[in-house]
C-alpha positions as CSV (number, residue, x, y, z in Angstrom):
1,X,-1.9,76.6,42.5
2,X,-4.2,78.9,43.2
3,X,-3.8,82.6,41.0
4,X,-1.8,85.2,43.6
5,X,-1.3,88.8,44.0
6,X,1.6,90.1,44.6
7,X,2.9,90.0,48.0
8,X,-0.1,87.5,49.4
9,X,1.3,86.0,52.6
10,X,1.7,82.3,53.2
11,X,3.1,80.9,56.3
12,X,4.2,77.2,55.7
13,X,4.2,74.7,58.1
14,X,8.1,73.7,58.3
15,X,8.7,70.6,59.9
16,X,12.5,70.7,59.2
17,X,12.5,68.2,56.6
18,X,13.1,68.7,52.7
19,X,9.4,68.3,51.2
20,X,8.2,71.6,53.7
21,X,11.7,73.3,52.6
22,X,11.1,73.0,48.8
23,X,7.2,74.4,49.5
24,X,8.9,77.2,50.7
25,X,10.8,77.9,48.3
26,X,8.8,77.4,45.5
27,X,6.4,79.9,47.1
28,X,8.8,82.5,47.5
29,X,9.8,82.2,44.0
30,X,5.9,82.6,42.9
31,X,5.8,85.7,44.4
32,X,4.0,85.2,47.6
33,X,5.6,86.9,51.2
34,X,6.0,83.3,53.1
35,X,6.7,82.5,56.7
36,X,8.3,79.9,58.0
37,X,6.5,78.2,61.1
38,X,7.7,75.3,63.1
39,X,5.5,73.7,65.2
40,X,6.3,72.1,68.7
41,X,3.5,69.5,69.2
42,X,5.6,66.9,72.1
43,X,7.6,68.2,74.6
44,X,10.5,65.4,75.1
45,X,13.0,65.1,77.9
46,X,16.4,66.4,77.0
47,X,17.7,62.8,77.1
48,X,15.7,62.0,74.7
49,X,17.9,60.5,72.0
50,X,14.9,59.1,69.9
51,X,13.4,62.5,69.1
52,X,14.6,64.6,66.4
53,X,12.7,68.0,67.2
54,X,15.5,69.4,68.4
55,X,18.0,68.5,64.9
56,X,14.3,69.4,63.4
57,X,14.0,72.9,64.8
58,X,17.5,73.6,63.7
59,X,17.5,72.8,60.1
60,X,14.1,74.8,60.1
61,X,15.8,78.1,61.3
62,X,18.6,76.8,58.4
63,X,16.4,77.0,55.7
64,X,14.3,80.2,56.9
65,X,18.1,81.6,56.7
66,X,19.0,80.6,53.5
67,X,15.5,81.6,52.0
68,X,15.4,85.4,53.9
69,X,12.1,84.7,55.1
70,X,11.5,84.6,58.8
71,X,10.6,81.9,60.9
72,X,7.6,81.4,63.9
73,X,8.3,78.7,66.5
74,X,4.7,77.6,67.8
75,X,3.8,75.3,70.5
76,X,0.9,73.4,70.1
77,X,2.1,70.0,72.5
78,X,-1.0,70.8,74.5
79,X,-3.8,70.2,72.0
80,X,-1.4,67.6,70.3
81,X,-1.9,65.7,73.8
82,X,-5.3,66.3,74.5
83,X,-6.7,65.9,71.1
84,X,-4.6,63.4,69.1
85,X,-2.1,61.3,71.7
86,X,-4.9,60.9,74.3
87,X,-7.5,60.2,71.6
88,X,-4.9,57.4,70.4
89,X,-4.5,55.8,73.4
90,X,-8.1,55.5,74.3
91,X,-7.9,53.5,70.4
92,X,-5.1,51.6,71.5
93,X,-6.7,50.3,75.0
94,X,-10.1,49.4,73.5
95,X,-7.6,46.6,71.2
96,X,-8.1,49.2,67.6
97,X,-5.5,50.5,66.0
98,X,-5.6,54.3,65.5
99,X,-3.6,56.2,62.6
100,X,-2.0,59.5,64.2
101,X,-1.1,61.4,61.5
102,X,-4.6,61.5,60.0
103,X,-5.2,62.9,63.8
104,X,-2.8,65.2,63.8
105,X,-3.7,66.6,60.3
106,X,-7.5,67.0,60.9
107,X,-6.8,68.3,65.1
108,X,-3.3,70.2,64.6
109,X,-1.6,70.9,61.0
110,X,-5.7,71.8,59.3
111,X,-7.3,73.0,62.1
112,X,-5.2,74.8,65.2
113,X,-2.1,75.9,63.1
114,X,-4.4,77.0,60.1
115,X,-6.3,78.9,62.5
116,X,-3.5,80.5,64.0
117,X,-2.0,81.3,60.6
118,X,-5.4,83.3,59.7
119,X,-5.6,85.0,62.8
120,X,-2.0,86.3,62.2
121,X,-3.5,87.7,58.6
122,X,-1.8,84.6,56.2
123,X,-3.9,84.4,53.0
124,X,-2.9,81.0,53.0
125,X,-1.1,78.3,54.7
126,X,1.1,75.8,52.9
127,X,2.7,72.3,53.8
128,X,5.2,70.1,52.1
129,X,2.1,66.9,51.4
130,X,2.2,65.1,48.3
131,X,-1.3,66.2,47.4
132,X,-3.4,68.9,45.3
133,X,-6.2,71.0,45.4
134,X,-8.5,72.3,42.5
135,X,-11.4,74.6,42.4
136,X,-13.6,72.4,39.9
137,X,-17.6,72.9,39.6
138,X,-17.7,75.8,42.1
139,X,-16.6,73.8,45.0
140,X,-12.5,73.0,46.3
141,X,-11.5,69.4,45.8
142,X,-8.4,67.4,47.3
143,X,-6.4,65.4,45.1
144,X,-4.1,62.5,44.7
145,X,-0.9,64.3,44.4
146,X,1.4,63.7,41.4
147,X,4.2,61.1,42.3
148,X,1.7,57.7,43.0
149,X,4.7,56.8,45.4
150,X,4.4,59.7,47.6
151,X,0.6,60.0,47.3
152,X,-0.8,61.7,51.2
153,X,-4.0,62.2,50.1
154,X,-4.7,59.0,52.3
155,X,-3.8,60.6,55.4
156,X,-5.9,64.7,54.6
157,X,-9.2,63.0,54.1
158,X,-10.6,64.1,57.3
159,X,-9.8,67.9,57.4
160,X,-12.2,70.5,57.3
161,X,-13.0,70.5,53.7
162,X,-13.7,74.3,54.6
163,X,-9.9,75.1,54.5
164,X,-9.3,73.7,51.3
165,X,-9.8,76.9,49.8
166,X,-6.9,79.0,51.7
167,X,-4.3,76.0,51.6
168,X,-1.1,75.6,49.0
169,X,0.3,72.1,48.5
170,X,3.4,73.6,46.3
171,X,5.2,70.1,45.2
172,X,1.3,68.1,44.9
173,X,3.0,68.4,41.6
174,X,6.5,67.0,41.7
175,X,8.0,63.7,42.2
176,X,10.2,63.0,45.0
177,X,13.2,62.8,43.7
178,X,12.6,66.2,41.4
179,X,12.0,67.7,44.8
180,X,15.3,66.8,46.4
181,X,17.3,68.1,42.9
182,X,15.4,71.4,43.7
183,X,16.4,71.3,47.2
184,X,19.8,70.4,46.1
185,X,20.4,72.8,43.7
186,X,19.2,76.0,45.8
187,X,21.4,74.5,48.5
188,X,19.1,73.6,51.3
189,X,21.2,72.2,54.2
190,X,18.5,69.4,54.4
191,X,18.3,68.2,50.6
192,X,19.3,64.9,51.4
193,X,17.9,64.1,54.8
194,X,15.8,61.2,55.3
195,X,12.8,61.2,55.1
196,X,10.8,60.7,58.4
197,X,9.6,57.1,59.2
198,X,7.3,58.2,62.3
199,X,5.9,60.7,64.6
200,X,8.6,62.8,66.7
201,X,8.1,61.2,70.2
202,X,8.1,57.6,69.0
203,X,10.9,57.6,66.8
204,X,13.0,54.6,66.5
205,X,12.2,53.2,69.9
206,X,10.3,49.7,70.2
207,X,6.7,50.8,70.1
208,X,5.9,48.5,73.0
209,X,8.4,50.0,75.0
210,X,6.8,53.4,74.6
211,X,3.2,52.5,74.6
212,X,3.7,50.4,77.8
213,X,4.7,54.3,79.7
214,X,1.4,55.2,79.2
215,X,-1.5,51.9,79.1
216,X,-1.3,49.3,81.6
217,X,-0.2,46.3,79.9
218,X,-2.3,43.1,80.2
219,X,-1.0,40.1,79.1
220,X,-2.8,37.3,77.6
221,X,-3.0,33.6,75.3
222,X,-1.9,33.5,71.9
223,X,-3.6,30.7,70.5
224,X,-3.6,28.9,66.8
225,X,-7.0,29.1,64.3
226,X,-7.2,25.4,65.6
227,X,-7.3,26.7,69.3
228,X,-4.2,25.5,70.7
229,X,-2.5,27.8,73.0
230,X,1.1,28.3,72.0
231,X,2.5,31.2,73.8
232,X,1.5,34.4,75.6
233,X,1.7,37.8,74.1
234,X,2.5,41.1,75.9
235,X,-1.2,42.6,75.6
236,X,-3.3,43.2,72.5
237,X,-2.8,46.6,71.9
238,X,0.7,45.8,70.7
239,X,-0.7,44.0,67.5
240,X,-2.5,44.7,64.6
241,X,-4.6,42.3,61.4
242,X,-1.7,41.1,59.4
243,X,1.1,41.5,61.6
244,X,3.8,38.9,60.6
245,X,6.9,40.4,62.7
246,X,7.4,40.8,67.0
247,X,5.1,38.0,67.4
248,X,8.4,36.2,68.5
249,X,6.5,32.4,68.4
250,X,8.8,31.0,65.2
251,X,10.4,27.6,65.5
252,X,7.1,26.0,67.3
253,X,7.7,22.4,68.0
254,X,5.0,20.7,66.2
255,X,4.9,23.5,63.5
256,X,6.4,24.1,60.5
257,X,8.9,26.5,60.2
258,X,6.0,29.1,58.0
259,X,5.8,32.2,59.5
260,X,3.1,33.1,61.6
261,X,0.2,36.0,61.1
262,X,-1.9,37.9,63.5
263,X,-5.6,36.6,61.9
264,X,-7.9,37.9,64.8
265,X,-8.2,40.0,68.5
266,X,-10.8,38.0,70.7
267,X,-11.0,41.5,73.0
268,X,-13.5,39.9,75.4
269,X,-11.1,37.1,76.1
270,X,-7.7,39.1,75.4
271,X,-6.5,36.4,72.8
272,X,-4.7,37.3,70.1
273,X,-5.0,34.4,67.4
274,X,-2.7,33.5,64.9
275,X,-2.0,31.1,61.9
276,X,0.4,30.3,59.4
277,X,-2.1,30.7,56.7
278,X,-0.9,34.1,54.6
279,X,-4.7,34.4,53.0
280,X,-6.6,33.0,56.6
281,X,-10.3,32.9,55.8
282,X,-10.2,34.9,59.1
283,X,-8.2,37.8,57.5
284,X,-9.8,38.5,54.3
285,X,-12.9,40.9,54.3
286,X,-15.9,41.0,52.1
287,X,-16.6,43.9,53.7
288,X,-16.5,46.5,56.6
289,X,-18.8,49.1,58.7
290,X,-17.1,52.8,59.1
291,X,-18.2,55.2,60.9
292,X,-17.0,58.9,62.0
293,X,-17.2,59.5,58.4
294,X,-15.8,62.9,57.1
295,X,-16.7,64.0,53.4
296,X,-14.4,66.1,51.5
297,X,-17.4,66.6,49.0
298,X,-21.5,66.7,48.7
299,X,-22.6,63.3,50.6
300,X,-22.8,60.7,48.3
301,X,-26.2,59.3,47.5
302,X,-27.3,56.0,49.8
303,X,-26.1,53.6,47.5
304,X,-22.3,54.8,45.4
305,X,-20.0,53.3,43.6
306,X,-16.3,54.2,43.8
307,X,-12.5,53.0,44.6
308,X,-11.2,53.0,48.4
309,X,-8.0,51.9,50.2
310,X,-8.0,50.7,53.6
311,X,-4.1,51.5,54.0
312,X,-1.7,53.6,53.1
313,X,-0.2,52.9,49.7
314,X,-2.4,50.3,48.8
315,X,-3.7,50.2,45.3
316,X,-7.5,51.5,44.7
317,X,-9.7,49.1,45.5
318,X,-13.6,48.7,43.8
319,X,-16.1,49.0,46.5
320,X,-20.0,49.9,46.9
321,X,-21.1,52.1,49.5
322,X,-24.6,51.9,51.1
323,X,-25.3,54.2,53.4
324,X,-26.9,52.4,56.7
325,X,-28.4,55.4,59.2
326,X,-26.5,58.5,60.5
327,X,-22.7,58.4,59.9
328,X,-22.7,54.9,59.5
329,X,-21.5,53.2,55.9
330,X,-21.0,49.3,54.5
331,X,-18.8,48.9,51.7
332,X,-18.5,46.3,49.6
333,X,-15.5,44.8,48.0
334,X,-15.8,43.8,44.7
335,X,-12.6,41.5,45.8
336,X,-11.5,40.4,49.1
337,X,-9.5,42.6,51.4
338,X,-6.9,41.7,53.4
339,X,-6.1,42.5,57.2
340,X,-9.0,45.4,57.5
341,X,-8.4,46.8,60.8
342,X,-10.4,48.2,63.1
343,X,-9.4,51.8,64.1
344,X,-7.9,52.2,61.0
345,X,-9.2,54.4,57.7
346,X,-10.7,53.5,55.3
347,X,-10.3,56.3,52.5
348,X,-12.7,56.8,49.0
349,X,-11.8,58.3,45.6
350,X,-12.7,59.1,42.3
351,X,-9.9,58.3,40.1
352,X,-7.8,61.4,41.5
353,X,-10.1,62.5,43.3
354,X,-10.5,62.1,47.4
355,X,-13.9,61.9,48.5
356,X,-13.8,61.5,52.1
357,X,-13.4,58.7,54.4
358,X,-14.1,56.4,58.0
359,X,-13.2,54.6,60.5
360,X,-13.4,51.2,60.3
361,X,-14.8,49.6,62.9
């Protein structure tokens, strides 16, 4: 936690959830002058039963009332649409699988919200992310959260490293059960609120139905790894490598009852390729190429050994980075990795330090 003087002003991004609520509580206890800020990033229809924004705002207001802090409501829906949602639609249309949470952190929470807070005179912004930051060897570093089950550094690798100096992550040193305990003891209304599992505008609805509202679907064949057509898919944008559920091809005649997995997407022929082999060679990768690199440290040398994740909550994997040109790296794994997915992010680590990452090609 940064050294602070009495009454420094911090604006906390309140989502309505318990994590950001406890972040605000802890900062107030530490002597900061705290303001809550609720971001409206999506204009949902009032009859949309899947979006929890109305309830989330109500919970954020209740938390601010309990803590005796003001609440500001800001509308970043246009920025979200242009810089996050539209980019995701473009990526889905190309057959890749983007990560909206990473984009939202980069473009909204640690850019638009950050700039807005600083313009209002805040010394810092704070969020309820399970990450930490520290000043070490004349630079700010982003560290994994102390709770390995909740660490969210994977989602923050793409932010501008210059903002870390003015960011506070009050719950980064805590485990989730302790956060809930603190909230309950403080009488916060959302102490036992269920964790958010998705983006507001998708909610618990069927992903296919939602995406179909914005993109033209293009059905095509589903073929086995031996080239036999067994069904039709609804559009390659709905599927990702390694996917098991939602294929609707169980119980096929001439095949055993083993589950099917997506092993490849043939974009040029609009074909989905599946197999009943969990470890099919097409699902295993010795290496990958990534672009759109964002480094939270000084860019590493041309060849660099570290660890990485190609998806959230994956154990760190040993790898070697080899620079292959401007904004392009090859990542060679020590052990083959399953279902490395284009459009997702590969994030690099040196023990607890998040080094940065890029988009898998």
